[in-house]
N, C-alpha and C positions, 0 to 999 in steps of 0.2 A: 295694490296697483292693478290697473286694468290690463287685460291681455294685450290691447293695442299699445299701451305705454311700455309694457315689458318687451314687446317685439321691437319697438323703436329703440329702446336702450340696447337690446342685443345687436341691432343693426349698427348703431353707433360704435359699440365695442368691436364689431367685426370690421367696420370701415376705418376706424381711427388709426390702426397700425399702417394700413395702406396709405392713408392721407399723410401721416408723418413721414413714411418712406418716400412718398412722391415729393413732398416739400424738401426733404433732405437731398434727393437726387437733383431737383431743380437748382438748389443752392450750389451743389457740386458742378452742375453743368454751367451755371452762371459764372462761377469762379474760373472754370476752364476757358470760357469764352473771353473773359477779361484777360486771363493770362495769355491767350492766343493773340488778343489785340495788342497787348504790350509787346510781345515778340515781333508782331508784324510792324508796329510803329518803329521799333529800333532797327529792324531789318531795312525798312524803307529809308530811314535816315542814313544808314550805312551805304545803301545803294546810291542815294543821291550824292553823298560825300565822295564816293568812289568815282562817280561820273564827273563831278566837278574837278576832282584831283587829276583825272585823265586830261581835262582841258588845260590845267596848269602845267602838267608834264609836257603836253603837246606844245604849249606856248613857249616853254623853255627851249624845246628842241627847235622850233621855228626860229627863235631869236639866235640860237647858236649857229644854225645854218645860214641865216642872213648875215650875221657878223663875219662868218668865215668867208662867204662869197664876196662881201664888200672888201674884206682885207686882201683877198686873193686877186680880184679883178680890178679893183681901184677905179671903178667907172665914175664918171662925173655925176653931179647931183640930179641932172635931168634924167639920165638913164637909171639912176638909183630910184627915182620916183616910180618909173615904169616897172622896174624889177620888183619893188615891194608891192605894187598894186597887183601884179600877176600872182604873187604868193597869197595875198590877203583875200582876193576876190572869191575863191571857191570855199573859204572857211567862214561859215555863217556867224560864228561868235566873235570873230575879230572885227573890231570897228576900224582899226588903223594899225599899220606898221610904220614906224618912223625911226630916224637916226638923228641924234642930237650931238652937237660938238661939245668940247670940254667946257665951254662957257654956258652950256645949258640951252642953246638956241637950236630949234629943230631945223635941220638943213635939207632933209629930204623925207618924203612921206607918201604913203599910198593914199592919204586923205589930204587933198590940196589945202584945205582950210587950216591944217596944222602947221604949215610952213611959216617959219619965223616966230613960232610960239616960244616963249621964255619959260623953261621949267627948272631954272637953276636953283630955285628954293624948294623944290619938291624932294621929300625925304627919300623916295625910291631912286631918284637920280643921284642924289648925294651918296646914298648907300652903295649904289653900283660903282661909283668912282672910288670910294674909300675902301670897300671890302673886295672889290674886283670879283664879286659874286652876283648871281641872279637875285634880284630884289623884287618884292611885290608891294605895291602901294596900298594904302588904306582906301576906303571908299572915296570916290571923287565924282563931282558933277562936271562933265566935260566942259572945258572953257569955250571951245568953238561949237562943238555939237552938244547941245544941252541934254545929255542922256547920262544915266548912272553908269559909271565905269570903274574898273580896277585895271591898273597898268603894271605890266612886268617890265623890268629894265635889266639889261645884260651888257657889261662892258665889252667893247671890241678891242682886242689887244693887237697892237701894231707889231711890225717886224723887230722893233727895238725892245719888245717886251713890256712896253708901257701902254696905258690905256689911250687909245686914239679917238674913240667916240663911244657913245652909248646907244645901243639898239633898243627900241621900245615897242611893246605890243600892248594894244588897248583891247580889253575884253568888254564887250557890250553886255551888260548884265540883264538886258531885256530878254536875252536868249535863255535865261534861267527858266522862264515860263514854259518854254517848249520842252525843256528837260523834265520839269516838274509834272507836266501833263502826262508823261509816261508812267509816273509813279503814284499820283494822288487820285483817290476816289472822288466822286462828285461832291461829297460833303466834307472832304478832307482839306488839308492845308499844308503848305510847305514854305519855309522861309529860310533865308540865310542872313546872318548878322555878322558884323565885324567885332573886334575885341572891345570896342567902346559901347556896344549896344545899338549902333546904327543899323537899320534894316537895309541890306544891300539888294535883296530881291525877295519878293513875296508872291505866292500863287495860291488862289486867284486874287484879283483886285489889287495888284501890286502898286498901282499908281497912287493909292491912298496912303501907303505906308513907307515906300522907298525914300530913303534920305532922312527919315525922322529917327530920333534917338528915343529908345524905349527901355533904357537901362534900369529905370525905376519899377518896371513891371515885373511881377514875380516870375513869370515864364522866362523872361530874358535873363533875370538874375540867376536862375537855375542853370541856364545854358552857359553863362559866363563863369560860373563857379566850378564847373566840372568838364572834363574832356568828353564825357558821354553819359547818358542816363535816360531816365523815363520820369515824366511828371504828368499829373492830371491838373491842368490849369486852363483858365480862359485864354484864348488866343488874342491876337491884336484886334480881331473883330468882335471880341467879347464872348465867343462861343467856346464852351468848355469842351476840351478834347483830351485824348491821350496823346502826348507828344514824346516821341523818341528823338534824341539829338546826339550828334557826334561832331567833334572838332575836325575841320579840314586839315589833313596832314601838311606839315611844313608851312603853316600860316599862323 
C-alpha cells in the first residue's frame, strides 16, 4: 500500500468512531424531540379540553341562575326576553338563552328568531324533562340561525317541586376557533368531534369540515375508541401530524 492510502485508512479508522457516535447522538436527539412533541400534543389537547369544559361548567351555572331568577321573580315573557338578553350579551360564546314550556315551545329568548320554535322532539329537551338534570345536545345546525351549535338544557323546578319549564343555552361553536388560536402553532391543527364522528369544530379552515361525519377515518376512529391517547395520522386535510386527544369530561 502507498503511504497516501495508508494515511487515508488511518484517517478513516480515526474518524469512524466519532461518526458512529455522532449518528448515535443524532438518533437519541431525534427520539427526544419526537417524545417532546408527543408530550406537547397531549398537553395541548388537555388544555383545550379544560377550556371547553370551563365553558360547559359556566353554561350550567348560567342556566341555573336564569332558572332560579325566573322562578323567583315570575316576570312576563316580554321582560324575560330582556332579562335573558342582558345575561347573554357579554358572553361571546353564547348564541342564545331561551326558555321552553313543557310542550317544547320556546316562549322567551335573548334571540328573537327563536320565539315559537318547537323543540319537543329534541333529545336534550326530553332528557331534561325526564331526568330533571342538566343535559347537553349532540351537534345541531341551528334551525333559525344556520350555524353549528351545541345546546344545554336545564329544568326549572316550580314551587310545587315539579318541572315548570326548561331553560336552554346555545353554544356557538364558531367561538372554538378563537380558543384554538391560543393553543395551535401555525402549522398545527385542532378539532372537536362528537360521539358519532361528526366534526363540531375545526381550526383552521373549519368551514370545510364542520358538520361532516368522518367516523371511517383512522384518526377519528382512534379518538372514538379511547378516552385519551396519541397517534400519528393524516388529519382531515390530509397532512400527517402527531395528534394528542382527550375526551371532554361529562360529555
